[in-house]
C-alpha positions as CSV (number, residue, x, y, z in Angstrom):
1,X,23.8,14.3,-9.5
2,X,20.2,14.5,-10.1
3,X,18.6,11.2,-11.6
4,X,17.3,11.7,-15.2
5,X,14.0,10.6,-15.8
6,X,13.1,8.4,-19.0
7,X,10.1,9.5,-21.2
8,X,8.1,6.5,-19.8
9,X,8.7,7.6,-16.2
10,X,7.7,11.0,-16.9
11,X,4.6,9.9,-18.6
12,X,3.6,7.4,-15.8
13,X,4.1,10.3,-13.3
14,X,2.1,12.6,-15.1
15,X,-0.7,9.9,-15.4
16,X,-0.6,9.3,-11.8
17,X,-0.9,13.0,-10.9
18,X,-3.9,13.4,-13.2
19,X,-5.7,10.2,-11.8
20,X,-5.1,11.7,-8.3
21,X,-6.6,15.0,-9.1
22,X,-9.4,13.3,-11.2
23,X,-10.1,11.0,-8.3
24,X,-10.8,14.0,-5.9
25,X,-12.8,16.1,-8.3
26,X,-15.0,13.1,-9.4
27,X,-15.4,12.3,-5.7
28,X,-16.8,15.8,-5.2
29,X,-18.7,16.6,-8.3
30,X,-19.4,13.2,-10.1
31,X,-18.6,12.5,-13.7
32,X,-21.0,15.0,-15.3
33,X,-20.2,17.7,-12.7
34,X,-16.6,17.4,-13.1
35,X,-14.8,19.7,-15.7
36,X,-11.5,18.6,-17.3
37,X,-10.3,22.2,-16.7
38,X,-10.8,21.8,-13.2
39,X,-9.0,18.3,-12.9
40,X,-6.2,19.8,-15.0
41,X,-5.9,22.9,-12.8
42,X,-6.0,20.6,-9.6
43,X,-3.0,18.4,-11.4
44,X,-1.0,21.5,-12.2
45,X,-1.3,20.5,-16.1
46,X,-3.4,21.6,-18.9
47,X,-6.4,19.9,-20.5
48,X,-4.0,18.8,-23.4
49,X,-2.1,16.6,-20.7
50,X,-5.6,14.9,-19.9
51,X,-6.4,14.3,-23.9
52,X,-2.7,13.2,-24.5
53,X,-2.9,10.5,-21.6
54,X,-6.7,9.5,-21.7
55,X,-8.3,10.7,-24.6
56,X,-11.5,11.8,-23.2
57,X,-13.1,12.6,-19.8
58,X,-15.1,9.1,-20.0
59,X,-11.7,7.4,-20.3
60,X,-10.1,9.2,-17.4
61,X,-13.1,8.4,-15.3
62,X,-12.8,4.7,-16.3
63,X,-9.1,4.9,-15.2
64,X,-9.9,6.3,-11.9
65,X,-12.5,3.5,-11.4
66,X,-9.9,0.8,-12.5
67,X,-7.2,2.1,-10.2
68,X,-9.8,2.1,-7.4
69,X,-10.9,-1.4,-8.4
70,X,-7.3,-2.6,-8.2
71,X,-6.6,-1.1,-5.0
72,X,-9.8,-2.8,-3.4
73,X,-8.5,-6.2,-5.0
74,X,-5.1,-5.7,-3.8
75,X,-6.3,-4.7,-0.2
76,X,-8.7,-7.8,0.0
77,X,-5.8,-10.1,-1.1
78,X,-3.7,-8.6,1.7
79,X,-6.4,-9.1,4.2
80,X,-7.2,-12.6,3.1
81,X,-3.3,-13.5,3.0
82,X,-2.9,-12.1,6.7
83,X,-4.9,-15.3,7.8
84,X,-2.8,-18.6,7.4
85,X,-6.0,-20.7,7.1
86,X,-9.7,-20.0,6.8
87,X,-10.1,-21.8,10.2
88,X,-8.1,-19.1,11.8
89,X,-10.2,-16.2,10.8
90,X,-11.5,-14.0,13.5
91,X,-14.9,-13.2,11.9
92,X,-15.2,-9.9,13.8
93,X,-11.7,-8.7,12.8
94,X,-12.3,-9.8,9.0
95,X,-15.8,-7.9,9.0
96,X,-13.8,-4.9,10.4
97,X,-11.2,-5.0,7.8
98,X,-13.8,-5.6,5.2
99,X,-15.8,-2.4,6.2
100,X,-12.5,-0.3,6.3
101,X,-11.7,-1.7,2.7
102,X,-15.3,-1.2,1.6
103,X,-15.3,2.6,2.9
104,X,-12.1,3.3,0.8
105,X,-9.7,0.9,-0.9
106,X,-6.7,3.0,0.3
107,X,-7.8,3.3,3.8
108,X,-7.8,-0.3,4.9
109,X,-5.1,-1.2,7.6
C-alpha cells in the first residue's frame, strides 16, 4: 500500500524541489537575471507555489543561500571530525578537502 504523505511532508518536499530549481537558475543567471516563472517551470510548479513557500524572489534567494551555508558548515564539521586530534591532521589532505568544500558544499568528499 502506498504511503500517505502528511501536509507537512508534501510542503517540505515542494520546498526542497523549489530550492533545487532556484539554486540552479540563480547559479546560471544571478538574482536579478532569474525569473520566478523560470524557477517554477524548472521545478514543475507555478509561481504561486514559490509565493506560498517563500513570499518573494529575494526570500527564495536567501533560503538558497542559507541552505548552501548549512551544507558548507555541515561539510566542514564532517571534515574536522574525520581527524581525531588536531595533531593528527594531514595539512595537505585538509587543504584539499577545504578546496573541495569551498568549490561546492555538496561536492566535498
